[in-house]
C-alpha positions as CSV (number, residue, x, y, z in Angstrom):
1,M,-0.2,0.1,0.0
2,Q,1.5,3.3,-1.3
3,P,1.0,6.2,0.9
4,N,-0.6,9.1,-1.1
5,I,2.1,11.9,-0.4
6,T,1.6,15.7,-0.8
7,S,3.5,18.9,-0.2
8,I,1.7,21.5,1.9
9,P,3.9,25.1,2.0
10,I,4.1,27.0,4.7
11,L,6.0,29.6,4.5
12,Q,7.8,32.1,2.4
13,L,11.3,33.4,2.8
14,A,12.5,36.8,1.7
15,S,14.4,34.8,-0.7
16,G,11.1,33.5,-2.7
17,D,12.4,30.0,-1.4
18,V,9.2,27.8,-0.1
19,L,9.2,25.8,3.2
20,S,6.5,22.7,2.5
21,L,5.9,20.1,4.9
22,Q,5.7,16.2,3.7
23,V,2.3,14.5,4.7
24,Y,2.3,10.9,4.3
25,R,-1.6,9.2,3.6
26,F,-1.9,5.7,4.1
27,Q,-5.7,5.3,3.6
28,G,-7.8,2.0,4.4
29,G,-11.2,1.1,5.2
30,T,-13.9,2.9,7.6
31,G,-12.5,3.5,11.0
32,P,-10.2,6.2,12.7
33,K,-7.7,8.8,11.9
34,V,-4.2,8.3,13.4
35,Y,-2.0,11.5,13.2
36,L,1.9,11.3,13.7
37,Q,4.3,13.9,13.8
38,A,8.1,14.4,14.5
39,N,10.6,17.1,14.8
40,L,8.9,20.0,16.2
41,H,12.0,21.4,18.1
42,G,14.3,21.7,15.6
43,A,16.9,19.8,17.5
44,E,14.8,16.5,18.1
45,I,15.8,14.8,14.8
46,V,15.5,11.0,16.5
47,G,11.6,11.0,15.4
48,N,12.4,11.2,12.3
49,A,14.1,8.2,12.1
50,V,11.0,6.3,14.0
51,I,8.7,7.9,10.7
52,H,11.5,6.4,8.3
53,Q,10.9,2.8,9.8
54,L,7.7,3.0,10.5
55,L,7.1,4.5,6.2
56,K,9.0,0.9,5.8
57,W,6.5,-1.3,7.7
58,L,3.2,0.3,6.6
59,T,4.0,0.3,3.0
60,P,3.7,-3.7,2.4
61,L,-0.2,-3.7,3.7
62,E,-3.1,-4.1,1.6
63,P,-5.7,-1.6,1.8
64,H,-8.3,-4.4,4.2
65,Q,-5.4,-4.9,7.0
66,L,-5.8,-0.8,7.7
67,N,-8.9,0.1,9.6
68,G,-8.9,4.0,9.0
69,E,-6.7,6.4,7.8
70,I,-2.7,7.3,9.0
71,W,-1.3,11.1,8.3
72,I,2.5,11.2,9.0
73,V,4.6,14.7,9.2
74,P,8.0,13.9,9.6
75,A,10.6,17.2,10.2
76,C,7.1,19.7,10.7
77,N,9.0,22.5,11.7
78,P,11.6,22.5,8.8
79,L,12.1,26.5,10.3
80,A,13.3,25.2,13.4
81,T,14.7,22.2,12.0
82,N,17.5,24.1,10.2
83,Q,17.9,26.7,13.0
84,R,21.9,26.6,13.7
85,S,24.5,28.0,16.0
86,H,28.0,27.0,15.4
87,Y,27.8,23.0,15.0
88,F,24.8,22.9,16.9
89,S,21.2,23.0,16.4
90,T,19.3,24.8,18.7
91,G,15.2,25.3,17.0
92,R,13.4,25.2,20.1
93,F,12.0,28.6,19.9
94,N,10.5,30.9,17.2
95,P,13.7,33.7,16.7
96,Y,11.2,36.2,15.7
97,D,9.0,36.3,19.0
98,G,11.2,33.8,21.5
99,K,8.0,31.7,21.8
100,D,8.6,28.2,22.5
101,W,7.8,26.0,18.8
102,N,5.7,23.6,21.2
103,R,3.3,26.3,23.4
104,I,1.8,28.4,20.1
105,F,-1.0,26.1,19.7
106,W,-5.2,27.2,19.9
107,D,-7.1,25.8,22.1
108,Y,-10.6,25.6,22.0
109,E,-11.1,25.5,25.3
110,K,-9.9,28.4,26.4
111,E,-12.7,30.4,24.0
112,T,-15.7,28.1,25.0
113,E,-17.9,29.8,26.9
114,D,-21.0,27.2,27.3
115,L,-19.3,24.4,27.4
116,L,-21.6,23.1,29.8
117,D,-24.4,24.4,28.3
118,F,-23.7,22.0,25.4
119,A,-23.4,18.8,27.5
120,R,-26.6,19.6,29.3
121,S,-28.5,19.4,25.7
122,H,-26.3,16.2,24.8
123,L,-26.8,14.6,27.6
124,H,-29.0,12.1,26.5
125,L,-27.5,11.4,22.9
126,D,-25.1,8.7,22.3
127,A,-21.2,9.0,22.3
128,E,-20.7,9.1,18.0
129,T,-23.5,11.8,17.9
130,V,-21.6,13.6,21.2
131,Q,-18.4,13.3,19.2
132,R,-19.6,14.6,15.5
133,H,-21.6,17.5,16.8
134,Y,-18.9,18.7,19.2
135,R,-16.3,18.3,16.2
136,A,-18.0,20.4,13.9
137,R,-18.3,23.1,16.7
138,I,-14.5,23.5,17.3
139,Q,-13.9,22.8,13.4
140,T,-16.1,25.9,12.4
141,Q,-13.9,28.2,15.3
142,F,-10.5,26.7,14.3
143,D,-12.0,27.7,10.3
144,R,-12.1,31.7,11.8
145,L,-8.9,32.0,12.3
146,R,-8.5,31.3,8.4
147,D,-10.1,35.4,8.0
148,K,-7.3,36.8,10.0
149,L,-4.5,35.0,8.5
150,R,-5.6,36.4,4.7
151,S,-6.8,40.1,6.3
152,P,-4.6,42.9,5.1
153,A,-2.8,43.1,8.6
154,S,-2.5,39.2,8.3
155,A,-0.4,37.9,11.5
156,P,2.2,36.6,13.0
157,L,4.6,33.6,11.6
158,S,3.7,31.2,14.3
159,E,-0.3,31.7,13.9
160,H,0.5,30.9,10.4
161,Y,2.4,28.0,11.2
162,R,-0.4,26.7,14.1
163,F,-2.7,27.4,11.6
164,H,-1.3,24.9,9.0
165,L,-0.2,22.5,11.5
166,Q,-3.3,21.9,13.4
167,S,-5.9,21.9,10.1
168,L,-3.8,18.3,10.0
169,C,-4.9,17.1,12.7
170,L,-8.4,18.8,14.2
171,D,-10.1,15.0,12.9
172,A,-7.9,13.0,14.2
173,N,-8.7,10.2,16.8
174,Y,-5.7,9.3,17.9
175,L,-2.8,12.5,17.8
176,I,1.6,11.0,18.4
177,D,4.1,13.5,18.7
178,L,7.3,12.6,18.4
179,H,10.2,14.6,20.2
180,S,13.6,13.8,22.6
181,T,14.4,15.8,25.4
182,S,17.3,18.9,24.2
183,N,19.7,17.4,26.6
184,Q,20.4,14.0,27.8
185,G,17.4,11.7,28.4
186,L,15.4,8.4,29.2
187,D,12.9,7.1,26.8
188,Y,9.4,7.4,27.8
189,L,6.3,9.5,27.3
190,Y,3.2,12.7,28.4
191,Y,-0.4,11.1,28.8
192,F,-3.5,12.4,29.9
193,S,-6.3,11.8,32.1
194,G,-8.2,8.6,31.9
195,R,-5.3,6.8,29.2
196,E,-3.3,5.2,31.3
197,D,-4.3,2.0,29.8
198,S,-3.4,2.7,26.3
199,A,0.1,4.4,27.5
200,K,1.5,1.0,28.3
201,L,0.9,-0.2,24.7
202,F,4.0,2.2,23.6
203,G,6.3,-0.8,25.6
204,L,8.0,2.6,27.3
205,D,9.3,2.0,31.0
206,S,7.5,5.6,32.4
207,G,5.0,7.8,31.5
208,I,4.4,11.6,33.0
209,L,0.6,12.1,33.5
210,L,-0.4,15.8,32.5
211,D,-1.4,17.1,35.9
212,R,-0.9,20.8,35.1
213,Y,0.1,22.0,31.4
214,D,2.7,24.8,30.4
215,G,-0.1,25.7,28.2
216,D,-0.6,25.6,24.0
217,A,1.4,22.1,23.7
218,F,0.6,20.5,20.7
219,D,-0.9,17.4,22.2
220,E,-2.6,20.0,25.2
221,A,-4.3,21.6,22.7
222,F,-5.9,18.4,20.7
223,I,-7.1,16.5,23.9
224,K,-8.0,19.3,26.4
225,P,-11.5,20.3,24.5
226,W,-12.4,16.6,25.0
227,L,-11.3,15.9,28.2
228,A,-12.8,19.7,29.0
229,L,-16.4,18.1,28.0
230,E,-15.5,14.9,29.9
231,R,-15.6,17.5,33.6
232,C,-19.0,18.8,32.0
233,F,-20.2,15.5,31.8
234,A,-19.5,14.2,35.0
235,Q,-21.0,17.5,36.5
236,L,-24.1,16.3,35.2
237,G,-23.7,12.4,36.2
238,R,-23.0,10.7,32.7
239,E,-19.5,8.9,32.4
240,F,-17.3,10.2,29.4
241,R,-14.5,8.2,27.8
242,F,-14.1,9.9,24.1
243,D,-12.2,7.6,22.1
244,L,-9.2,10.1,21.4
245,E,-5.9,10.3,22.6
246,A,-3.0,12.5,22.7
247,W,1.0,11.4,23.2
248,T,4.2,12.7,23.6
249,L,6.8,10.4,23.2
250,E,10.3,11.9,24.2
251,L,13.2,9.2,22.5
252,G,16.6,9.8,24.1
253,A,18.1,13.1,23.1
254,G,18.8,15.8,21.2
255,M,20.4,16.4,17.8
256,Q,20.8,12.1,18.4
257,M,19.3,9.5,16.3
258,N,20.2,6.8,19.5
259,P,19.2,3.3,17.8
260,I,18.1,2.1,21.1
261,S,15.8,5.4,21.4
262,V,14.7,4.4,17.5
263,H,13.9,0.9,18.1
264,R,11.9,1.3,21.4
265,G,9.9,4.1,19.4
266,V,9.0,2.2,16.4
267,L,8.6,-0.9,18.0
268,G,5.7,1.3,20.2
269,L,3.8,3.0,17.6
270,Q,3.5,-0.8,16.2
271,N,2.1,-1.8,19.0
272,Y,-0.2,1.3,19.8
273,L,-1.6,0.6,16.2
274,I,-1.8,-3.0,15.9
275,Q,-3.9,-3.0,19.7
276,K,-6.0,-0.3,19.0
277,K,-6.8,-2.3,15.7
278,I,-5.8,0.2,12.8
279,V,-3.5,-2.0,11.8
280,Q,-5.0,-5.7,11.5
281,G,-3.6,-9.2,10.6
282,V,0.3,-8.2,11.7
283,V,2.0,-9.7,14.4
284,L,5.2,-7.9,15.8
285,P,8.5,-10.5,15.6
286,Q,9.5,-8.9,19.0
287,P,6.2,-8.3,21.0
288,I,5.8,-6.0,23.8
289,S,4.5,-7.9,27.0
290,K,2.0,-5.7,29.0
291,Q,4.7,-4.7,31.3
292,Q,5.1,-2.7,35.1
293,M,5.0,1.2,33.8
294,Y,6.1,4.0,36.3
295,L,3.3,6.4,35.9
296,T,4.0,9.8,37.8
297,R,2.6,13.6,37.5
298,T,4.3,16.4,36.3
299,S,3.4,18.1,39.6
300,Q,5.6,15.3,40.9
301,V,8.9,16.4,38.7
302,K,11.4,18.3,40.1
303,K,13.6,20.5,38.3
304,Y,17.4,21.5,39.7
305,Y,19.1,24.8,38.8
306,S,22.1,25.9,39.4
307,P,22.4,28.1,42.7
308,Y,25.8,29.5,41.2
309,G,27.9,30.0,38.1
310,G,30.5,26.9,37.8
311,M,31.2,23.5,36.4
312,V,29.4,20.8,36.7
313,Y,30.6,17.1,38.1
314,P,27.4,14.5,37.9
315,K,27.2,11.9,40.7
316,V,24.0,10.6,39.3
317,A,23.6,8.7,35.7
318,L,20.1,8.9,34.2
319,G,18.0,5.9,35.2
320,T,19.3,6.5,38.7
321,S,17.0,6.3,41.4
322,V,17.5,8.7,44.3
323,Q,17.1,9.3,47.7
324,Q,16.3,13.0,49.7
325,G,19.4,14.0,50.8
326,Q,22.0,12.0,48.0
327,V,24.2,14.1,46.0
328,L,23.0,14.7,42.5
329,Y,25.8,16.4,41.7
330,Q,29.0,18.8,42.2
331,L,29.8,22.2,41.5
332,L,33.0,23.8,41.0
333,I,32.5,27.5,41.1
334,F,35.6,29.7,40.5
335,N,35.5,33.5,41.2
336,K,37.5,36.4,40.7
337,Q,39.1,37.4,44.1
338,S,42.2,36.1,45.3
339,Y,41.3,32.9,46.4
340,C,41.2,29.2,45.0
341,P,38.2,27.7,43.6
342,T,35.9,25.8,45.7
343,Q,33.5,23.2,45.1
344,I,29.9,22.6,46.5
345,E,27.8,20.0,46.7
346,V,24.0,19.5,45.4
347,V,21.6,17.0,47.1
348,A,18.1,15.7,46.2
349,E,15.4,17.7,47.5
350,R,13.0,14.2,47.8
351,D,13.5,10.7,46.3
352,G,13.1,10.1,42.2
353,I,14.5,9.1,39.3
354,V,17.0,11.3,37.3
355,Y,15.6,11.8,33.8
356,D,17.3,14.7,32.3
357,L,20.8,15.5,32.5
358,A,21.7,19.2,30.8
359,S,24.0,18.0,28.3
360,N,26.1,22.1,29.2
361,Q,28.1,20.5,31.8
362,A,29.4,24.9,32.3
363,V,26.3,26.7,33.9
364,N,26.0,30.2,34.9
365,T,23.7,30.9,38.4
366,G,19.5,30.0,37.4
367,E,20.7,27.3,34.4
368,Y,19.2,24.1,34.7
369,V,21.2,21.0,35.6
370,L,19.0,17.9,35.7
371,A,15.3,16.8,36.4
372,T,13.6,14.0,38.5
373,F,10.5,12.7,38.6
C-alpha cells in the first residue's frame, strides 16, 4: 500500500524559497484517523528515524489491513530544523518572537464559554453523535482563524504555522507527537487523564501524567477540549470517555538518532496501532509484554537549577533512583577574588528517578542542570 504523498507550503522566505510540510497518507477502510508527527523542536530529530522505519513497515500492507487512515508528517517544523548556532541545532524557540514552538497552539477550551450547556443539551445522546457535534463546533471556530491570516494586516509567523499544522489533525482520533529532550534523557511519554491503560501499549518504562499544563502545547491543544467536555458530563452525572487520545513520546537525546531509542519508538508505535486495531493481520516479531510502567505526574517532576555559576560534576547517571539528601552533582565555582576555586555539593530535595540531564556542564546562576520524577 503506497501512501498518498503531498507537500504543503507553509512559509515563503525573502529569497523566494518556500518551506513545506511533507504529508504521507495511508488510507484503508472506514475507521479512526491517526496523526503522527516529528521534529516540532528543531534539535529533536529522532522521530524522523522512527517515522522512516514505520513507513517501511506500513508500505507492504494491503488496504484491507488498515482500519481507517494514518497521516504522517516528518520534519514538521522545517524552519526550526534548519536553525543552527555553530555546529549545534537550536530550533526550540521561534527566532522572531522568542516563543517555544510547542507553546503556540490554538486551544478551543479557552474560547468556549457554554460547554456545560452543550453537555446538558447532549446528555442523552450516544457518544458518536456527541463527538460528531462537538468536533463540528471546534472545526467551525478553528476555520475563523483563516480570516485573520488572509486579512490585509495578516498575522505573525507562529499563527500561520500553527494553522497549517493543526488543520491536519483536528479531525484525528489519535494524535502522536514525537520528541526528545534537548539534553540527555530517558525514553518516556506524556499522557492525559483516563488514558493510563493505552499508555502501556507503547512499551516504555515511564510515563508522566499531565495534571498541570505549561499551556498551548500541541498535544494539549488537541485533547484538552475533549477532557473538558468529559468533566462537564461527569458534573451532570454521566461518565464519558471519548475514544480520543494524545501522546508525546520523548525518545532519548537531542541532535541524535540513538538506535535504541529509535527501536523502542518504532516498536511502541507498531504495537499501539495493532492493539488499537488500526493495523490488522500483523504480528510483531518482538511482542511488547504487558509490563509494569512507572507512572508519575508533572506535579511530581523536580527540576534542579544551579545556585551559582560554575562547572558541573554529575554524581548520578540517567535512570538512577535517588533518595532525599543524596548528592546529585558537585559544582566547581570559580571567582575573581584572591582565593582558590571552591566546590559545593547539591543534594536531592526528595526521592525520584533522574530522567533528564543537561548536556552542557558549564552553567551560570539559575541554569538548568537535571530533573527527576
